[in-house]
C-alpha positions as protocol buffer text, in pm:
chain_id: "A"
residue {
  index: 1
  type: MET
  ca { x: 1283 y: -2021 z: 1408 }
}
residue {
  index: 2
  type: LYS
  ca { x: 1201 y: -2070 z: 971 }
}
residue {
  index: 3
  type: ARG
  ca { x: 1515 y: -2123 z: 830 }
}
residue {
  index: 4
  type: PHE
  ca { x: 1546 y: -1925 z: 480 }
}
residue {
  index: 5
  type: THR
  ca { x: 1749 y: -1926 z: 197 }
}
residue {
  index: 6
  type: LYS
  ca { x: 1839 y: -1680 z: -41 }
}
residue {
  index: 7
  type: SER
  ca { x: 1508 y: -1662 z: -199 }
}
residue {
  index: 8
  type: SER
  ca { x: 1333 y: -1322 z: -237 }
}
residue {
  index: 9
  type: ILE
  ca { x: 1083 y: -1255 z: 21 }
}
residue {
  index: 10
  type: ALA
  ca { x: 831 y: -1270 z: -215 }
}
residue {
  index: 11
  type: LEU
  ca { x: 870 y: -1620 z: -249 }
}
residue {
  index: 12
  type: ALA
  ca { x: 931 y: -1723 z: 110 }
}
residue {
  index: 13
  type: VAL
  ca { x: 587 y: -1587 z: 164 }
}
residue {
  index: 14
  type: LEU
  ca { x: 465 y: -1701 z: -76 }
}
residue {
  index: 15
  type: LEU
  ca { x: 575 y: -2118 z: 89 }
}
residue {
  index: 16
  type: SER
  ca { x: 489 y: -1999 z: 427 }
}
residue {
  index: 17
  type: LEU
  ca { x: 79 y: -1930 z: 316 }
}
residue {
  index: 18
  type: PRO
  ca { x: -127 y: -2267 z: 350 }
}
residue {
  index: 19
  type: VAL
  ca { x: -257 y: -2419 z: 24 }
}
residue {
  index: 20
  type: ALA
  ca { x: -604 y: -2287 z: 72 }
}
residue {
  index: 21
  type: SER
  ca { x: -476 y: -1923 z: 111 }
}
residue {
  index: 22
  type: LEU
  ca { x: -311 y: -1975 z: -198 }
}
residue {
  index: 23
  type: TYR
  ca { x: -676 y: -1973 z: -399 }
}
residue {
  index: 24
  type: ALA
  ca { x: -861 y: -1766 z: -179 }
}
residue {
  index: 25
  type: ALA
  ca { x: -914 y: -1379 z: -47 }
}
residue {
  index: 26
  type: GLU
  ca { x: -766 y: -1268 z: 267 }
}
residue {
  index: 27
  type: PRO
  ca { x: -981 y: -1104 z: 509 }
}
residue {
  index: 28
  type: LEU
  ca { x: -882 y: -681 z: 593 }
}
residue {
  index: 29
  type: THR
  ca { x: -908 y: -454 z: 915 }
}
residue {
  index: 30
  type: ALA
  ca { x: -1178 y: -181 z: 931 }
}
residue {
  index: 31
  type: GLU
  ca { x: -876 y: 30 z: 930 }
}
residue {
  index: 32
  type: GLU
  ca { x: -809 y: -103 z: 595 }
}
residue {
  index: 33
  type: SER
  ca { x: -1091 y: -76 z: 479 }
}
residue {
  index: 34
  type: SER
  ca { x: -1135 y: 226 z: 510 }
}
residue {
  index: 35
  type: HIS
  ca { x: -871 y: 333 z: 302 }
}
residue {
  index: 36
  type: LEU
  ca { x: -1011 y: 205 z: 6 }
}
residue {
  index: 37
  type: VAL
  ca { x: -1313 y: 158 z: -254 }
}
residue {
  index: 38
  type: PRO
  ca { x: -1488 y: -221 z: -267 }
}
residue {
  index: 39
  type: LEU
  ca { x: -1530 y: -337 z: -566 }
}
residue {
  index: 40
  type: LYS
  ca { x: -1908 y: -458 z: -467 }
}
residue {
  index: 41
  type: GLU
  ca { x: -2059 y: -617 z: -174 }
}
residue {
  index: 42
  type: ILE
  ca { x: -2138 y: -945 z: -133 }
}
residue {
  index: 43
  type: SER
  ca { x: -2378 y: -1194 z: 78 }
}
residue {
  index: 44
  type: VAL
  ca { x: -2316 y: -1530 z: 179 }
}
residue {
  index: 45
  type: THR
  ca { x: -2647 y: -1711 z: 355 }
}
residue {
  index: 46
  type: GLY
  ca { x: -2595 y: -2085 z: 604 }
}
residue {
  index: 47
  type: SER
  ca { x: -2555 y: -2151 z: 939 }
}
residue {
  index: 48
  type: TYR
  ca { x: -2344 y: -1899 z: 1165 }
}
residue {
  index: 49
  type: LEU
  ca { x: -2402 y: -1825 z: 1517 }
}
residue {
  index: 50
  type: GLN
  ca { x: -2129 y: -1498 z: 1484 }
}
residue {
  index: 51
  type: ALA
  ca { x: -2070 y: -1279 z: 1146 }
}
residue {
  index: 52
  type: GLU
  ca { x: -1730 y: -1419 z: 1186 }
}
residue {
  index: 53
  type: ASN
  ca { x: -1763 y: -1737 z: 1152 }
}
residue {
  index: 54
  type: ALA
  ca { x: -1932 y: -1654 z: 787 }
}
residue {
  index: 55
  type: ALA
  ca { x: -1520 y: -1571 z: 690 }
}
residue {
  index: 56
  type: LYS
  ca { x: -1473 y: -1942 z: 472 }
}
residue {
  index: 57
  type: ASP
  ca { x: -1771 y: -1839 z: 295 }
}
residue {
  index: 58
  type: ILE
  ca { x: -1669 y: -1521 z: 205 }
}
residue {
  index: 59
  type: SER
  ca { x: -1346 y: -1489 z: 109 }
}
residue {
  index: 60
  type: ARG
  ca { x: -1432 y: -1863 z: -149 }
}
residue {
  index: 61
  type: ALA
  ca { x: -1755 y: -1612 z: -260 }
}
residue {
  index: 62
  type: ALA
  ca { x: -1513 y: -1284 z: -267 }
}
residue {
  index: 63
  type: ASP
  ca { x: -1215 y: -1540 z: -499 }
}
residue {
  index: 64
  type: GLU
  ca { x: -1441 y: -1622 z: -727 }
}
residue {
  index: 65
  type: ALA
  ca { x: -1612 y: -1207 z: -772 }
}
residue {
  index: 66
  type: GLY
  ca { x: -1252 y: -1164 z: -875 }
}
residue {
  index: 67
  type: ALA
  ca { x: -1135 y: -999 z: -551 }
}
residue {
  index: 68
  type: LYS
  ca { x: -820 y: -1052 z: -355 }
}
residue {
  index: 69
  type: TYR
  ca { x: -1008 y: -909 z: -53 }
}
residue {
  index: 70
  type: TYR
  ca { x: -1289 y: -889 z: 214 }
}
residue {
  index: 71
  type: TYR
  ca { x: -1404 y: -724 z: 494 }
}
residue {
  index: 72
  type: ILE
  ca { x: -1692 y: -836 z: 658 }
}
residue {
  index: 73
  type: THR
  ca { x: -1968 y: -531 z: 732 }
}
residue {
  index: 74
  type: ALA
  ca { x: -2333 y: -668 z: 916 }
}
residue {
  index: 75
  type: MET
  ca { x: -2459 y: -961 z: 1005 }
}
residue {
  index: 76
  type: GLU
  ca { x: -2816 y: -1031 z: 989 }
}
residue {
  index: 77
  type: SER
  ca { x: -3064 y: -1249 z: 1164 }
}
residue {
  index: 78
  type: PRO
  ca { x: -3305 y: -1506 z: 997 }
}
residue {
  index: 79
  type: ALA
  ca { x: -3692 y: -1412 z: 977 }
}
residue {
  index: 80
  type: ASN
  ca { x: -3940 y: -1547 z: 1119 }
}
residue {
  index: 81
  type: GLY
  ca { x: -4027 y: -1903 z: 1128 }
}
residue {
  index: 82
  type: THR
  ca { x: -3731 y: -2023 z: 914 }
}
residue {
  index: 83
  type: SER
  ca { x: -3410 y: -2174 z: 1070 }
}
residue {
  index: 84
  type: SER
  ca { x: -3315 y: -2058 z: 1415 }
}
residue {
  index: 85
  type: ASP
  ca { x: -2883 y: -2060 z: 1311 }
}
residue {
  index: 86
  type: ARG
  ca { x: -2932 y: -2019 z: 917 }
}
residue {
  index: 87
  type: ALA
  ca { x: -2812 y: -1589 z: 830 }
}
residue {
  index: 88
  type: ILE
  ca { x: -2673 y: -1358 z: 590 }
}
residue {
  index: 89
  type: VAL
  ca { x: -2373 y: -1224 z: 610 }
}
residue {
  index: 90
  type: TYR
  ca { x: -2276 y: -886 z: 439 }
}
residue {
  index: 91
  type: ALA
  ca { x: -1865 y: -778 z: 339 }
}
residue {
  index: 92
  type: ASN
  ca { x: -1763 y: -612 z: 122 }
}
residue {
  index: 93
  type: ILE
  ca { x: -1482 y: -692 z: -147 }
}
residue {
  index: 94
  type: TYR
  ca { x: -1172 y: -549 z: -279 }
}
residue {
  index: 95
  type: LYS
  ca { x: -1005 y: -586 z: -572 }
}
residue {
  index: 96
  type: SER
  ca { x: -594 y: -604 z: -553 }
}
residue {
  index: 97
  type: ASN
  ca { x: -545 y: -254 z: -647 }
}
residue {
  index: 98
  type: ALA
  ca { x: -842 y: -119 z: -514 }
}
residue {
  index: 99
  type: PRO
  ca { x: -854 y: 298 z: -530 }
}
residue {
  index: 100
  type: ILE
  ca { x: -751 y: 416 z: -269 }
}
residue {
  index: 101
  type: ALA
  ca { x: -1038 y: 666 z: -100 }
}
residue {
  index: 102
  type: ILE
  ca { x: -1061 y: 1010 z: -83 }
}
residue {
  index: 103
  type: GLN
  ca { x: -1064 y: 1082 z: 228 }
}
residue {
  index: 104
  type: LYS
  ca { x: -1420 y: 1402 z: 336 }
}
residue {
  index: 105
  type: ASP
  ca { x: -1094 y: 1584 z: 550 }
}
residue {
  index: 106
  type: GLU
  ca { x: -808 y: 1638 z: 273 }
}
residue {
  index: 107
  type: THR
  ca { x: -655 y: 1992 z: 240 }
}
residue {
  index: 108
  type: ILE
  ca { x: -717 y: 2178 z: -85 }
}
residue {
  index: 109
  type: TYR
  ca { x: -526 y: 2451 z: -207 }
}
residue {
  index: 110
  type: ASN
  ca { x: -621 y: 2672 z: -486 }
}
residue {
  index: 111
  type: GLY
  ca { x: -868 y: 2469 z: -594 }
}
residue {
  index: 112
  type: VAL
  ca { x: -594 y: 2127 z: -610 }
}
residue {
  index: 113
  type: VAL
  ca { x: -577 y: 1839 z: -359 }
}
residue {
  index: 114
  type: SER
  ca { x: -311 y: 1770 z: -201 }
}
residue {
  index: 115
  type: TYR
  ca { x: -206 y: 1418 z: -87 }
}
residue {
  index: 116
  type: GLU
  ca { x: -49 y: 1241 z: 177 }
}
residue {
  index: 117
  type: ARG
  ca { x: 262 y: 1009 z: 77 }
}
residue {
  index: 118
  type: SER
  ca { x: 84 y: 672 z: 136 }
}
residue {
  index: 119
  type: LYS
  ca { x: -173 y: 829 z: -155 }
}
residue {
  index: 120
  type: ALA
  ca { x: 66 y: 1000 z: -390 }
}
residue {
  index: 121
  type: LEU
  ca { x: 349 y: 662 z: -350 }
}
residue {
  index: 122
  type: TYR
  ca { x: -17 y: 438 z: -424 }
}
residue {
  index: 123
  type: TYR
  ca { x: -154 y: 624 z: -745 }
}
residue {
  index: 124
  type: LEU
  ca { x: 59 y: 726 z: -1096 }
}
residue {
  index: 125
  type: PRO
  ca { x: 114 y: 1098 z: -1172 }
}
residue {
  index: 126
  type: PHE
  ca { x: 67 y: 1205 z: -1588 }
}
residue {
  index: 127
  type: ASP
  ca { x: 287 y: 1449 z: -1480 }
}
residue {
  index: 128
  type: VAL
  ca { x: 611 y: 1500 z: -1321 }
}
residue {
  index: 129
  type: VAL
  ca { x: 725 y: 1904 z: -1293 }
}
residue {
  index: 130
  type: LYS
  ca { x: 1050 y: 2043 z: -1167 }
}
residue {
  index: 131
  type: PHE
  ca { x: 1035 y: 2432 z: -1081 }
}
residue {
  index: 132
  type: LYS
  ca { x: 1333 y: 2660 z: -907 }
}
residue {
  index: 133
  type: GLY
  ca { x: 1259 y: 2991 z: -682 }
}
residue {
  index: 134
  type: ASN
  ca { x: 1358 y: 3105 z: -337 }
}
residue {
  index: 135
  type: TYR
  ca { x: 1153 y: 3057 z: -69 }
}
residue {
  index: 136
  type: ASN
  ca { x: 1110 y: 3091 z: 231 }
}
residue {
  index: 137
  type: ASN
  ca { x: 922 y: 2871 z: 423 }
}
residue {
  index: 138
  type: THR
  ca { x: 732 y: 2557 z: 347 }
}
residue {
  index: 139
  type: SER
  ca { x: 417 y: 2721 z: 267 }
}
residue {
  index: 140
  type: GLU
  ca { x: 488 y: 2932 z: 32 }
}
residue {
  index: 141
  type: ILE
  ca { x: 649 y: 2600 z: -113 }
}
residue {
  index: 142
  type: THR
  ca { x: 352 y: 2481 z: -149 }
}
residue {
  index: 143
  type: GLU
  ca { x: 141 y: 2761 z: -243 }
}
residue {
  index: 144
  type: ALA
  ca { x: 377 y: 2793 z: -552 }
}
residue {
  index: 145
  type: ALA
  ca { x: 276 y: 2403 z: -616 }
}
residue {
  index: 146
  type: SER
  ca { x: -5 y: 2471 z: -577 }
}
residue {
  index: 147
  type: LYS
  ca { x: -94 y: 2686 z: -816 }
}
residue {
  index: 148
  type: LEU
  ca { x: 146 y: 2517 z: -1058 }
}
residue {
  index: 149
  type: ALA
  ca { x: -97 y: 2206 z: -1016 }
}
residue {
  index: 150
  type: ALA
  ca { x: -422 y: 2448 z: -1088 }
}
residue {
  index: 151
  type: LYS
  ca { x: -228 y: 2546 z: -1428 }
}
residue {
  index: 152
  type: LYS
  ca { x: -237 y: 2178 z: -1501 }
}
residue {
  index: 153
  type: ASN
  ca { x: -501 y: 2095 z: -1433 }
}
residue {
  index: 154
  type: ALA
  ca { x: -490 y: 1830 z: -1217 }
}
residue {
  index: 155
  type: TYR
  ca { x: -643 y: 1716 z: -964 }
}
residue {
  index: 156
  type: ALA
  ca { x: -383 y: 1719 z: -726 }
}
residue {
  index: 157
  type: PHE
  ca { x: -49 y: 1684 z: -644 }
}
residue {
  index: 158
  type: TYR
  ca { x: 267 y: 1607 z: -416 }
}
residue {
  index: 159
  type: ILE
  ca { x: 514 y: 1784 z: -300 }
}
residue {
  index: 160
  type: ASP
  ca { x: 807 y: 1469 z: -416 }
}
residue {
  index: 161
  type: SER
  ca { x: 1093 y: 1636 z: -317 }
}
residue {
  index: 162
  type: ILE
  ca { x: 1369 y: 1984 z: -194 }
}
residue {
  index: 163
  type: SER
  ca { x: 1665 y: 2040 z: -264 }
}
residue {
  index: 164
  type: SER
  ca { x: 1899 y: 2336 z: -215 }
}
residue {
  index: 165
  type: ASP
  ca { x: 2030 y: 2490 z: -564 }
}
residue {
  index: 166
  type: ASP
  ca { x: 2225 y: 2703 z: -468 }
}
residue {
  index: 167
  type: ILE
  ca { x: 2323 y: 2770 z: -63 }
}
residue {
  index: 168
  type: LYS
  ca { x: 2455 y: 3112 z: -88 }
}
residue {
  index: 169
  type: ASN
  ca { x: 2152 y: 3248 z: -315 }
}
residue {
  index: 170
  type: GLN
  ca { x: 1849 y: 2982 z: -156 }
}
residue {
  index: 171
  type: ALA
  ca { x: 1700 y: 2910 z: -434 }
}
residue {
  index: 172
  type: GLU
  ca { x: 1540 y: 2556 z: -465 }
}
residue {
  index: 173
  type: ASP
  ca { x: 1461 y: 2297 z: -643 }
}
residue {
  index: 174
  type: ILE
  ca { x: 1106 y: 2210 z: -685 }
}
residue {
  index: 175
  type: GLU
  ca { x: 965 y: 1827 z: -825 }
}
residue {
  index: 176
  type: VAL
  ca { x: 604 y: 1844 z: -798 }
}
residue {
  index: 177
  type: ALA
  ca { x: 401 y: 1491 z: -927 }
}
residue {
  index: 178
  type: LEU
  ca { x: 86 y: 1545 z: -1099 }
}
residue {
  index: 179
  type: TYR
  ca { x: -213 y: 1375 z: -1101 }
}
residue {
  index: 180
  type: LYS
  ca { x: -594 y: 1334 z: -1220 }
}
residue {
  index: 181
  type: GLN
  ca { x: -908 y: 1255 z: -1069 }
}
residue {
  index: 182
  type: ASP
  ca { x: -936 y: 891 z: -1209 }
}
residue {
  index: 183
  type: ALA
  ca { x: -549 y: 815 z: -1168 }
}
residue {
  index: 184
  type: PRO
  ca { x: -431 y: 452 z: -1219 }
}
residue {
  index: 185
  type: ALA
  ca { x: -300 y: 243 z: -915 }
}
residue {
  index: 186
  type: ARG
  ca { x: 58 y: 123 z: -971 }
}
residue {
  index: 187
  type: ASP
  ca { x: -33 y: -203 z: -1040 }
}
residue {
  index: 188
  type: TYR
  ca { x: 356 y: -343 z: -862 }
}
residue {
  index: 189
  type: ILE
  ca { x: 240 y: -206 z: -546 }
}
residue {
  index: 190
  type: VAL
  ca { x: 258 y: -570 z: -276 }
}
residue {
  index: 191
  type: THR
  ca { x: -113 y: -482 z: -203 }
}
residue {
  index: 192
  type: THR
  ca { x: -57 y: -513 z: 193 }
}
residue {
  index: 193
  type: ALA
  ca { x: 132 y: -228 z: 189 }
}
residue {
  index: 194
  type: ILE
  ca { x: -152 y: 26 z: 166 }
}
residue {
  index: 195
  type: ALA
  ca { x: -233 y: 344 z: 347 }
}
residue {
  index: 196
  type: GLY
  ca { x: -46 y: 507 z: 642 }
}
residue {
  index: 197
  type: GLN
  ca { x: 315 y: 410 z: 491 }
}
residue {
  index: 198
  type: ASP
  ca { x: 561 y: 536 z: 403 }
}
residue {
  index: 199
  type: ALA
  ca { x: 713 y: 316 z: 154 }
}
residue {
  index: 200
  type: TYR
  ca { x: 557 y: -22 z: 5 }
}
residue {
  index: 201
  type: GLU
  ca { x: 679 y: -305 z: -86 }
}
residue {
  index: 202
  type: ILE
  ca { x: 698 y: -353 z: -496 }
}
residue {
  index: 203
  type: SER
  ca { x: 613 y: -726 z: -612 }
}
residue {
  index: 204
  type: SER
  ca { x: 809 y: -990 z: -703 }
}
residue {
  index: 205
  type: GLU
  ca { x: 771 y: -906 z: -1132 }
}
residue {
  index: 206
  type: ALA
  ca { x: 786 y: -534 z: -1007 }
}
residue {
  index: 207
  type: PHE
  ca { x: 1104 y: -623 z: -918 }
}
residue {
  index: 208
  type: LYS
  ca { x: 1202 y: -763 z: -1275 }
}
residue {
  index: 209
  type: HIS
  ca { x: 1137 y: -446 z: -1438 }
}
residue {
  index: 210
  type: MET
  ca { x: 1254 y: -154 z: -1149 }
}
residue {
  index: 211
  type: THR
  ca { x: 1597 y: -69 z: -1128 }
}
residue {
  index: 212
  type: PRO
  ca { x: 1717 y: 75 z: -747 }
}
residue {
  index: 213
  type: PHE
  ca { x: 1875 y: 396 z: -685 }
}
residue {
  index: 214
  type: SER
  ca { x: 1971 y: 177 z: -415 }
}
residue {
  index: 215
  type: THR
  ca { x: 2117 y: -155 z: -250 }
}
residue {
  index: 216
  type: ILE
  ca { x: 2126 y: -214 z: 130 }
}
residue {
  index: 217
  type: SER
  ca { x: 2149 y: -426 z: 419 }
}
residue {
  index: 218
  type: PHE
  ca { x: 2101 y: -478 z: 795 }
}
residue {
  index: 219
  type: HIS
  ca { x: 2144 y: -761 z: 1008 }
}
residue {
  index: 220
  type: GLY
  ca { x: 1879 y: -889 z: 1280 }
}
residue {
  index: 221
  type: VAL
  ca { x: 1704 y: -1253 z: 1412 }
}
residue {
  index: 222
  type: PHE
  ca { x: 1384 y: -1259 z: 1314 }
}
residue {
  index: 223
  type: ASN
  ca { x: 1071 y: -1493 z: 1347 }
}
residue {
  index: 224
  type: ASN
  ca { x: 933 y: -1459 z: 1012 }
}
residue {
  index: 225
  type: THR
  ca { x: 884 y: -1318 z: 677 }
}
residue {
  index: 226
  type: ALA
  ca { x: 689 y: -1028 z: 795 }
}
residue {
  index: 227
  type: GLU
  ca { x: 906 y: -899 z: 1094 }
}
residue {
  index: 228
  type: ILE
  ca { x: 1186 y: -852 z: 857 }
}
residue {
  index: 229
  type: SER
  ca { x: 950 y: -681 z: 579 }
}
residue {
  index: 230
  type: ALA
  ca { x: 860 y: -425 z: 845 }
}
residue {
  index: 231
  type: VAL
  ca { x: 1231 y: -326 z: 949 }
}
residue {
  index: 232
  type: ALA
  ca { x: 1299 y: -326 z: 578 }
}
residue {
  index: 233
  type: GLN
  ca { x: 1047 y: -80 z: 490 }
}
residue {
  index: 234
  type: LYS
  ca { x: 1210 y: 179 z: 819 }
}
residue {
  index: 235
  type: HIS
  ca { x: 1556 y: 136 z: 671 }
}
residue {
  index: 236
  type: ALA
  ca { x: 1390 y: 211 z: 291 }
}
residue {
  index: 237
  type: VAL
  ca { x: 1216 y: 528 z: 514 }
}
residue {
  index: 238
  type: ALA
  ca { x: 1521 y: 631 z: 613 }
}
residue {
  index: 239
  type: ASN
  ca { x: 1730 y: 623 z: 341 }
}
residue {
  index: 240
  type: GLY
  ca { x: 1454 y: 841 z: 80 }
}
residue {
  index: 241
  type: ALA
  ca { x: 1271 y: 556 z: -92 }
}
residue {
  index: 242
  type: HIS
  ca { x: 943 y: 520 z: -212 }
}
residue {
  index: 243
  type: PHE
  ca { x: 902 y: 115 z: -311 }
}
residue {
  index: 244
  type: TYR
  ca { x: 1182 y: -120 z: -122 }
}
residue {
  index: 245
  type: TYR
  ca { x: 1234 y: -465 z: -206 }
}
residue {
  index: 246
  type: VAL
  ca { x: 1330 y: -814 z: 18 }
}
residue {
  index: 247
  type: LYS
  ca { x: 1595 y: -900 z: -290 }
}
residue {
  index: 248
  type: GLU
  ca { x: 1768 y: -1187 z: -35 }
}
residue {
  index: 249
  type: ILE
  ca { x: 1833 y: -1318 z: 271 }
}
residue {
  index: 250
  type: SER
  ca { x: 2105 y: -1484 z: 480 }
}
residue {
  index: 251
  type: SER
  ca { x: 2062 y: -1850 z: 550 }
}
residue {
  index: 252
  type: ASN
  ca { x: 2210 y: -1874 z: 930 }
}
residue {
  index: 253
  type: SER
  ca { x: 2102 y: -2124 z: 1215 }
}
residue {
  index: 254
  type: ALA
  ca { x: 1767 y: -2053 z: 1413 }
}
residue {
  index: 255
  type: SER
  ca { x: 1823 y: -1815 z: 1659 }
}
residue {
  index: 256
  type: THR
  ca { x: 2172 y: -1620 z: 1501 }
}
residue {
  index: 257
  type: ALA
  ca { x: 2184 y: -1336 z: 1324 }
}
residue {
  index: 258
  type: GLN
  ca { x: 2044 y: -1278 z: 947 }
}
residue {
  index: 259
  type: THR
  ca { x: 2157 y: -1070 z: 694 }
}
residue {
  index: 260
  type: VAL
  ca { x: 1872 y: -916 z: 491 }
}
residue {
  index: 261
  type: PHE
  ca { x: 1960 y: -737 z: 162 }
}
residue {
  index: 262
  type: VAL
  ca { x: 1719 y: -502 z: -4 }
}
residue {
  index: 263
  type: ASN
  ca { x: 1653 y: -321 z: -292 }
}
residue {
  index: 264
  type: LEU
  ca { x: 1506 y: 91 z: -259 }
}
residue {
  index: 265
  type: TYR
  ca { x: 1381 y: 258 z: -511 }
}
residue {
  index: 266
  type: LYS
  ca { x: 1197 y: 623 z: -636 }
}
């Protein structure tokens, strides 16, 4: 097992990567790419027996175009009369803060889109509004939140929190985030945390400027930083955090339990 020093997980990941990958765009899975809006489509021509053989050239081309990720979409066989091993491979490329694609099956209330948690945390709201009321269920809360969002001319809304203000009177405090259609992506999110996740890992740069609401720790035996990050994310979700940062990992002997310290953020 690899031994870790007391450093940020971002640095640990950086040092563990091959040198070439530090300067080249990385591949996305089909699922990951389906959630993002591509920068543009590119293509490369070469001696490729199958599309995957063009990965290195696609990665380099994407990197030169200022993209961080790519997803190979198609391969075009050579035209008649050309060399039999020449082919064109196409790929969509994505910036590090590529916006999440709008899904056709999104739920709309009173003309306003209801964002899921993963999308709501990815985008920066233009306003966060708080209101109070007595509601019998979440449907009534959603109805009230969507009407408020409509009055604010929001494109989308997300109910960030519901808390009891007065148990006796059943009054509740509601906090709603409001978004424009062209809302900017939060540029401090680690780009591998895309859709479908309930908490995002932030970058080491953001760690310098953000104030955590709590710091937790857990123990375990881990083979790599990806495993640590995955467990940290589960703890972040369980503690109601929107974002997290693995601040420190204890240095222990191989195959022994390590202690991981994680900052949690709203």
